[in-house]
C-alpha positions as CSV (number, residue, x, y, z in Angstrom):
1,M,148.4,165.2,212.0
2,N,151.6,165.5,213.9
3,C,154.6,163.2,214.5
4,Y,155.5,162.5,218.1
5,I,158.7,160.9,219.5
6,I,158.2,158.6,222.4
7,T,161.0,157.4,224.6
8,Y,160.9,155.4,227.8
9,D,162.8,153.5,230.4
10,L,161.2,150.3,231.7
11,R,162.4,149.5,235.1
12,Q,161.0,146.0,235.7
13,P,163.6,143.5,234.3
14,G,162.0,140.5,232.8
15,R,158.5,142.0,232.6
16,N,156.5,141.5,229.4
17,Y,155.8,144.9,227.9
18,E,153.9,143.6,224.8
19,A,150.9,145.6,225.9
20,L,152.9,148.8,225.7
21,Y,154.2,147.9,222.2
22,E,150.7,147.1,221.1
23,A,149.4,150.4,222.5
24,I,152.1,152.3,220.5
25,Q,151.3,150.3,217.4
26,S,147.6,151.0,217.8
27,Y,148.3,154.5,216.5
28,G,148.5,152.9,213.1
29,T,151.3,155.0,211.7
30,W,154.4,154.3,213.8
31,A,158.1,153.5,213.6
32,H,160.3,151.7,216.1
33,I,163.4,154.0,215.9
34,N,165.6,152.5,218.6
35,Q,165.3,150.0,221.5
36,S,163.1,152.3,223.6
37,T,162.3,155.0,221.1
38,W,159.3,155.1,218.8
39,A,157.5,157.7,216.5
40,V,153.8,157.9,216.0
41,V,151.6,160.1,213.8
42,T,148.4,161.2,215.4
43,T,146.0,164.0,216.0
44,Q,146.4,163.5,219.8
45,S,148.5,165.8,222.0
46,A,151.6,164.7,223.8
47,V,149.7,164.6,227.1
48,Q,147.0,162.4,225.6
49,I,149.7,160.0,224.2
50,R,151.5,159.9,227.5
51,D,148.3,159.2,229.5
52,F,147.2,156.5,227.1
53,L,150.6,154.7,227.2
54,L,150.8,155.0,231.0
55,N,148.0,152.4,231.2
56,S,150.5,149.8,229.9
57,M,153.4,150.8,232.1
58,D,154.5,150.3,235.7
59,A,154.3,153.3,238.1
60,N,158.1,153.5,238.3
61,D,158.7,153.5,234.5
62,S,159.5,156.8,232.8
63,I,158.2,158.2,229.6
64,F,158.9,161.2,227.4
65,V,156.7,162.4,224.5
66,V,157.7,165.3,222.3
67,K,156.2,166.7,219.1
68,S,158.6,166.3,216.3
69,G,160.5,169.4,215.3
70,T,161.9,170.7,212.1
71,E,165.3,169.2,212.1
72,A,166.6,165.7,212.8
73,A,169.6,163.5,212.2
74,W,170.2,159.8,212.7
75,Q,172.3,156.8,212.0
76,N,171.8,153.0,212.5
77,V,168.2,153.2,213.5
78,I,165.8,150.2,213.5
79,C,163.1,151.7,211.2
80,R,163.3,152.6,207.6
81,H,165.2,155.8,206.8
82,N,162.5,156.9,204.4
83,W,159.8,156.6,207.1
84,L,161.6,159.2,209.2
85,Q,162.4,161.5,206.3
86,E,158.7,161.6,205.3
87,R,157.2,162.1,208.7
88,L,159.5,164.0,211.0
């Protein structure tokens, strides 16, 4: 399994994006890193993740999915520090 970082810009102010958040959380192993940044652990590819999440987004929203690399640094993130250390 790999860890992927998902970041997005939602362009519809006031729209309810709960379906997107639920779709991300459906991966089971996830962390909400920053306002519009999540990490998920899955056997899927970046393309498969993107395509799945696009079903819960508007056509003008943007999304970026990248497989986690070998080095990372952070400060003041929303999720637990240990979650990132163990999975990135």
